[in-house]
C-alpha positions as CSV (number, residue, x, y, z in Angstrom):
1,X,-25.6,-1.3,-17.8
2,X,-21.9,-1.6,-18.4
3,X,-19.2,-0.6,-15.9
4,X,-18.0,2.4,-18.0
5,X,-21.5,3.8,-18.1
6,X,-21.9,3.1,-14.4
7,X,-18.7,5.1,-13.5
8,X,-19.7,8.0,-15.7
9,X,-23.1,8.1,-14.1
10,X,-21.6,8.0,-10.6
11,X,-19.1,10.7,-11.5
12,X,-22.1,12.9,-12.6
13,X,-23.7,12.4,-9.2
14,X,-20.7,13.4,-7.1
15,X,-19.2,16.1,-9.3
16,X,-17.1,18.3,-9.2
17,X,-14.8,16.0,-7.1
18,X,-15.9,12.5,-6.1
19,X,-13.0,12.0,-3.7
20,X,-13.7,15.4,-2.1
21,X,-17.4,14.6,-1.8
22,X,-16.6,11.4,0.1
23,X,-14.1,13.1,2.4
24,X,-16.6,15.8,3.2
25,X,-19.3,13.2,3.9
26,X,-17.1,11.4,6.4
27,X,-16.0,14.7,7.9
28,X,-19.7,15.6,8.4
29,X,-20.3,12.2,10.0
30,X,-17.4,12.7,12.5
31,X,-18.5,16.3,13.2
32,X,-22.0,15.2,14.1
33,X,-20.8,12.4,16.3
34,X,-18.4,14.7,18.1
35,X,-21.1,17.4,18.5
36,X,-23.4,14.8,20.1
37,X,-20.7,13.6,22.5
38,X,-19.8,17.1,23.6
39,X,-23.3,18.1,24.4
40,X,-24.9,16.5,27.5
41,X,-28.4,17.2,26.2
42,X,-27.7,15.7,22.8
43,X,-25.8,12.8,24.3
44,X,-28.6,12.0,26.7
45,X,-31.2,12.2,23.9
46,X,-29.3,9.8,21.7
47,X,-28.6,7.4,24.5
48,X,-32.3,7.3,25.5
49,X,-33.4,6.7,21.9
50,X,-30.8,3.9,21.5
51,X,-32.2,2.3,24.7
52,X,-35.7,2.4,23.3
53,X,-34.6,1.0,19.9
54,X,-32.8,-1.8,21.7
55,X,-35.9,-2.6,23.8
56,X,-38.0,-2.8,20.6
57,X,-35.4,-5.0,18.9
58,X,-35.2,-7.4,21.8
59,X,-39.0,-7.7,21.9
60,X,-39.2,-8.4,18.2
61,X,-36.4,-10.9,18.4
62,X,-38.1,-12.7,21.2
63,X,-41.4,-12.9,19.3
64,X,-39.6,-14.1,16.1
65,X,-37.1,-16.3,18.0
66,X,-34.2,-14.7,16.3
67,X,-31.0,-12.9,17.5
68,X,-31.8,-9.2,18.2
69,X,-30.2,-6.3,16.3
70,X,-27.6,-4.7,18.5
71,X,-27.6,-0.9,18.7
72,X,-24.4,0.4,20.1
73,X,-23.2,3.9,21.0
74,X,-21.6,6.1,18.4
75,X,-17.9,6.0,18.0
76,X,-15.2,7.9,16.1
77,X,-12.8,6.1,13.9
78,X,-9.1,6.1,13.6
79,X,-8.7,7.3,10.0
80,X,-5.8,5.1,9.1
81,X,-7.7,2.0,10.3
82,X,-10.4,1.2,7.8
83,X,-11.9,-1.4,10.0
84,X,-12.6,1.3,12.6
85,X,-14.3,3.4,10.0
86,X,-16.5,0.5,9.2
87,X,-17.5,0.3,12.9
88,X,-18.2,4.0,13.0
89,X,-20.4,3.8,9.9
90,X,-22.1,0.6,11.0
91,X,-23.3,2.1,14.2
92,X,-24.1,5.5,12.6
93,X,-26.2,4.0,9.8
94,X,-28.1,1.7,12.2
95,X,-29.1,4.9,14.1
96,X,-29.9,6.9,11.0
97,X,-33.5,7.7,12.1
98,X,-32.1,9.2,15.3
99,X,-29.4,11.1,13.4
100,X,-32.1,12.5,11.1
101,X,-34.1,13.6,14.2
102,X,-31.1,15.3,15.7
103,X,-30.2,17.2,12.5
104,X,-33.7,17.9,11.0
105,X,-35.8,18.6,14.1
106,X,-33.2,19.6,16.8
107,X,-35.7,22.1,18.3
108,X,-37.7,19.2,19.6
109,X,-34.7,18.1,21.8
110,X,-34.9,19.5,25.3
111,X,-32.1,21.9,26.2
112,X,-30.8,22.4,22.7
113,X,-29.9,26.1,22.2
114,X,-30.6,28.1,19.0
115,X,-26.9,28.2,18.1
116,X,-26.8,24.4,18.3
117,X,-30.0,24.2,16.2
118,X,-28.3,26.1,13.4
119,X,-25.1,24.0,13.6
120,X,-27.1,20.7,13.6
121,X,-29.3,21.7,10.7
122,X,-26.1,22.2,8.6
123,X,-25.0,18.6,9.3
124,X,-28.2,17.0,7.9
125,X,-27.8,14.1,5.6
126,X,-29.7,13.6,2.4
127,X,-31.1,10.3,1.1
128,X,-28.2,10.2,-1.4
129,X,-25.7,10.8,1.4
130,X,-27.0,7.8,3.4
131,X,-26.8,5.7,0.2
132,X,-23.1,6.6,-0.2
133,X,-22.4,5.9,3.5
134,X,-24.1,2.5,3.2
135,X,-22.0,1.7,0.1
136,X,-18.8,2.6,1.9
137,X,-19.8,0.5,4.9
138,X,-20.4,-2.4,2.6
139,X,-16.9,-2.1,1.1
140,X,-15.2,-1.6,4.4
141,X,-16.9,-4.6,6.0
142,X,-14.3,-6.8,4.2
143,X,-11.5,-5.0,6.0
144,X,-13.3,-5.5,9.4
145,X,-13.6,-9.2,8.7
146,X,-9.9,-9.3,7.7
147,X,-8.9,-7.5,10.8
148,X,-10.8,-10.0,13.0
149,X,-8.9,-12.9,11.2
150,X,-5.6,-11.3,11.8
151,X,-6.4,-10.6,15.5
152,X,-6.9,-14.3,16.3
153,X,-4.9,-15.7,19.3
154,X,-5.5,-19.4,18.9
155,X,-3.8,-19.7,15.5
156,X,-0.8,-18.3,13.6
157,X,-1.8,-15.1,11.9
158,X,1.4,-14.3,10.0
159,X,0.8,-17.1,7.5
160,X,-2.7,-15.6,6.8
161,X,-1.4,-12.0,6.2
162,X,-0.2,-12.6,2.6
163,X,-3.4,-14.4,1.6
164,X,-5.6,-11.8,3.2
165,X,-3.7,-8.9,1.6
166,X,-4.0,-10.6,-1.8
167,X,-7.7,-11.3,-1.2
168,X,-8.3,-7.6,-0.3
169,X,-6.5,-6.4,-3.4
170,X,-8.6,-8.8,-5.6
171,X,-11.7,-7.6,-3.8
172,X,-10.9,-3.9,-4.6
173,X,-9.6,-4.4,-8.1
174,X,-11.3,-7.4,-9.7
175,X,-14.4,-8.4,-7.8
176,X,-17.3,-6.5,-9.3
177,X,-20.5,-5.7,-7.5
178,X,-24.0,-5.2,-9.0
179,X,-24.0,-1.8,-7.2
180,X,-22.2,1.0,-9.2
181,X,-21.6,3.0,-6.0
182,X,-19.7,0.1,-4.5
183,X,-17.5,-0.4,-7.6
184,X,-16.8,3.3,-7.7
185,X,-15.7,3.4,-4.1
186,X,-13.4,0.3,-4.6
187,X,-11.7,2.2,-7.4
188,X,-11.1,5.2,-5.1
189,X,-9.8,3.0,-2.3
190,X,-7.4,0.8,-4.3
191,X,-4.5,3.3,-4.7
192,X,-4.5,4.0,-0.9
193,X,-4.6,0.2,-0.2
194,X,-1.6,-0.3,-2.5
195,X,0.2,2.5,-0.7
196,X,-0.5,1.2,2.8
197,X,-0.3,-2.5,2.3
198,X,2.3,-2.8,-0.5
199,X,4.5,0.2,-1.1
200,X,5.1,0.8,2.6
201,X,5.7,-2.8,3.6
202,X,9.4,-3.5,4.3
203,X,11.2,-6.2,2.4
204,X,11.6,-8.1,5.6
205,X,7.9,-8.1,6.3
206,X,7.1,-9.3,2.8
207,X,9.6,-12.1,3.0
208,X,8.3,-13.2,6.4
209,X,4.8,-13.4,5.1
210,X,5.8,-15.5,2.2
211,X,8.0,-17.9,4.2
212,X,5.3,-18.5,6.8
213,X,2.8,-19.7,4.2
C-alpha cells in the first residue's frame, strides 16, 4: 500500500476534520482524567485497581525473572510540552482496561451518582480511539527521549540541541513507518514543530547551538 493511498484511507476514517478529531480525542482524555481526580470515589477506585495491577505485574515479573511493568497514576499534560503529553498517554493507555471500566460500567463503582454515570458514559473510548492514542504515543515517545537527553546534568546539552532538533524534524518529515496512522500524525505535527522549534527560535539561540557543536 503506497503512502498516498494510506493517507487517503486515514482521512476517510477521521473525516470531516482529522485535526479536530485528534484535538477532541485528547480533550476527552484530559476530561476523563480530571473527572477521576476530582471525584474521591472514582479516584479511590482507580488507585485500588492500579495497586492490584502492579501486584500482578510484580508477581509475573518475579516468575519470569524480568523487570515489572510499572503502572503509575494518571497525570495531565502541559499542552505546549509534547513530552508531557507522551507521559499522560503512556500512563492512560497502560490503564486502558480500568478506563474502559470507568466509562462503560460506572454503575459498578461504589458511590458513583447517576449524574456521574451519564457524564462518564459520554467519555467512553472506542477501539479506534485507543488505536489513535497509541499511534500518537508512539510518535511522541521520540520527543520524550529527546527531552531526557537535553535534561542531562553530566554533559553539555547545548551542543546536542541542534542535532536533536534536526533529528526530530527528520523523524517527522522523512522517516516513514509501516503504520499509516503514525505517518499521518507526523504530517499533522510537522508544521507545529517547525513553528515551535524553528520559526520562534531567536537568531542568538540558533547561532549558539551551531557554535557549540
